[in-house]
DRENSEFI-684891 format. One record per residue: residue in three letters; x negated, y, z negated of N, C-alpha, C, O in turn. Coordinates in steps of 0.05 Angstrom, whole numbers, padded with zeros to 5 digits, always signed. Example, Ala and Ser with C-alpha at 12.3 -4.5 7.8 and 13.67 -1.06 7.14 Angstrom:
<rs>
ALA-00264-00114-00156-00246-00090-00156-00264-00066-00156-00285-00066-00169;SER-00257-00045-00142-00273-00021-00143-00258+00001-00157-00268+00023-00161;
</rs>
This chain:
<rs>
UNK+00228+00264-00268+00220+00250-00244+00242+00254-00223+00266+00252-00229;UNK+00234+00259-00199+00253+00263-00177+00263+00237-00167+00248+00218-00162;UNK+00289+00235-00165+00301+00210-00154+00298+00210-00124+00309+00227-00110;UNK+00283+00190-00114+00277+00189-00085+00300+00177-00069+00302+00184-00045;UNK+00317+00161-00080+00338+00149-00064+00365+00159-00076+00376+00146-00094;UNK+00375+00181-00065+00400+00191-00075+00423+00171-00069+00422+00157-00049;UNK+00442+00171-00086+00465+00153-00083+00483+00165-00061+00492+00188-00064;UNK+00489+00150-00041+00507+00159-00019+00535+00150-00026+00540+00127-00034;UNK+00554+00168-00023+00581+00162-00030+00600+00170-00007+00597+00192+00005;UNK+00619+00153+00000+00638+00158+00021+00659+00177+00009+00672+00170-00010;UNK+00663+00200+00022+00682+00219+00012+00710+00215+00024+00730+00215+00010;UNK+00711+00212+00050+00737+00208+00064+00741+00178+00069+00727+00167+00086;UNK+00759+00165+00056+00763+00136+00059+00778+00128+00084+00787+00105+00086;UNK+00780+00146+00104+00795+00139+00128+00778+00125+00149+00789+00116+00169;UNK+00752+00123+00145+00735+00110+00165+00738+00080+00162+00742+00069+00141;UNK+00735+00066+00185+00737+00037+00185+00710+00026+00174+00691+00040+00173;UNK+00710+00001+00166+00685-00011+00156+00662-00010+00177+00639-00007+00169;UNK+00669-00013+00202+00648-00012+00223+00637+00016+00226+00613+00020+00228;UNK+00654+00036+00224+00645+00064+00225+00628+00071+00201+00608+00085+00204;UNK+00636+00061+00178+00621+00066+00154+00594+00054+00156+00574+00066+00148;UNK+00592+00029+00166+00566+00015+00169+00549+00030+00188+00524+00033+00184;UNK+00560+00040+00210+00545+00055+00230+00534+00081+00218+00511+00088+00223;UNK+00550+00095+00202+00541+00120+00190+00518+00115+00170+00498+00129+00170;UNK+00522+00095+00153+00501+00088+00134+00475+00080+00147+00454+00087+00139;UNK+00478+00064+00169+00454+00056+00183+00439+00080+00196+00415+00081+00195;UNK+00455+00098+00206+00443+00122+00218+00429+00139+00197+00407+00149+00202;UNK+00441+00142+00174+00429+00158+00153+00403+00144+00143+00383+00157+00138;UNK+00404+00118+00140+00379+00103+00132+00357+00106+00152+00334+00110+00145;UNK+00363+00104+00178+00343+00108+00199+00332+00136+00198+00307+00140+00201;UNK+00349+00156+00193+00340+00184+00191+00321+00187+00166+00301+00200+00168;UNK+00328+00175+00144+00312+00177+00120+00284+00165+00125+00264+00176+00116;UNK+00284+00141+00138+00258+00128+00144+00241+00144+00163+00217+00146+00160;UNK+00254+00156+00183+00240+00171+00204+00228+00197+00193+00208+00207+00202;UNK+00242+00209+00173+00233+00235+00163+00219+00233+00136+00213+00254+00124;UNK+00215+00209+00126+00201+00206+00100+00172+00214+00102+00160+00211+00123;UNK+00161+00225+00080+00133+00232+00081+00116+00207+00083+00124+00185+00074;UNK+00092+00209+00095+00075+00185+00098+00066+00175+00071+00063+00190+00052;UNK+00062+00149+00069+00053+00137+00044+00024+00144+00040+00009+00148+00058;UNK+00016+00145+00014-00011+00150+00007-00029+00127+00015-00020+00104+00011;UNK-00053+00131+00024-00071+00109+00030-00078+00094+00005-00081+00106-00017;UNK-00081+00068+00008-00087+00051-00016-00116+00051-00023-00123+00043-00045;UNK-00134+00059-00005-00162+00059-00011-00174+00031-00008-00195+00026-00020;UNK-00161+00014+00007-00170-00014+00009-00198-00016+00022-00213-00034+00015;UNK-00204+00002+00041-00230+00000+00054-00253+00005+00034-00274-00007+00036;UNK-00249+00024+00016-00270+00029-00004-00274+00005-00023-00297-00001-00030;UNK-00252-00008-00030-00255-00032-00047-00269-00055-00032-00285-00070-00044;UNK-00265-00057-00006-00278-00077+00010-00308-00072+00011-00324-00091+00010;UNK-00316-00046+00014-00344-00040+00014-00357-00046-00013-00379-00057-00014;UNK-00343-00040-00034-00353-00046-00061-00356-00076-00065-00376-00086-00076;UNK-00336-00091-00056-00337-00120-00059-00361-00132-00043-00375-00149-00053;UNK-00365-00122-00019-00387-00131-00002-00414-00125-00015-00432-00142-00015;UNK-00416-00102-00027-00442-00094-00040-00447-00112-00064-00470-00121-00069;UNK-00426-00118-00079-00430-00135-00103-00438-00163-00094-00456-00175-00106;UNK-00424-00174-00074-00431-00201-00064-00459-00202-00053-00473-00222-00057;UNK-00467-00181-00039-00494-00181-00028-00515-00180-00051-00536-00193-00049;UNK-00509-00165-00072-00528-00163-00094-00529-00189-00110-00551-00197-00119;UNK-00507-00203-00112-00506-00228-00127-00519-00250-00111-00534-00267-00123;UNK-00515-00251-00085-00525-00274-00069-00552-00268-00057-00562-00283-00041;UNK-00564-00246-00065-00590-00239-00053-00612-00259-00061-00610-00271-00082;UNK-00631-00262-00044-00653-00281-00049-00672-00270-00071-00668-00249-00082;UNK-00693-00286-00076-00713-00277-00096-00730-00255-00085-00733-00253-00061;UNK-00741-00239-00102-00758-00217-00094-00787-00225-00096-00797-00234-00117;UNK-00801-00223-00074-00830-00227-00075-00837-00256-00083-00826-00275-00072;UNK-00856-00258-00102-00866-00284-00110-00855-00293-00137-00868-00308-00151;UNK-00831-00283-00144-00819-00292-00170-00812-00321-00168-00796-00330-00152;UNK-00825-00337-00185-00820-00365-00186-00794-00371-00200-00778-00387-00192;UNK-00790-00357-00222-00765-00360-00238-00756-00331-00245-00771-00318-00260;UNK-00733-00322-00236-00725-00295-00241-00720-00289-00271-00719-00266-00278;UNK-00718-00309-00287-00713-00304-00315-00738-00303-00332-00738-00292-00354;UNK-00759-00314-00321-00785-00314-00335-00805-00299-00318-00816-00311-00299;UNK-00810-00274-00323-00828-00258-00307-00854-00253-00323-00859-00232-00333;UNK-00871-00274-00325-00896-00271-00340-00920-00272-00322-00942-00270-00331;
</rs>
């Protein structure tokens, strides 16, 4: 499995804490800006399926069925 978040390590310890924070923030912004787009979750398809199931369950009686369990 490819490691998506490589470990960043400071090589030259001569930078001040503020400079180090600025560099890390810039690298993180760059990583977010150039990251591949996330895969769609498919939520809209699930919503359509949910709506269809609810419509089928809450549908009214068909025709002149007096009792849907006893069709004689």
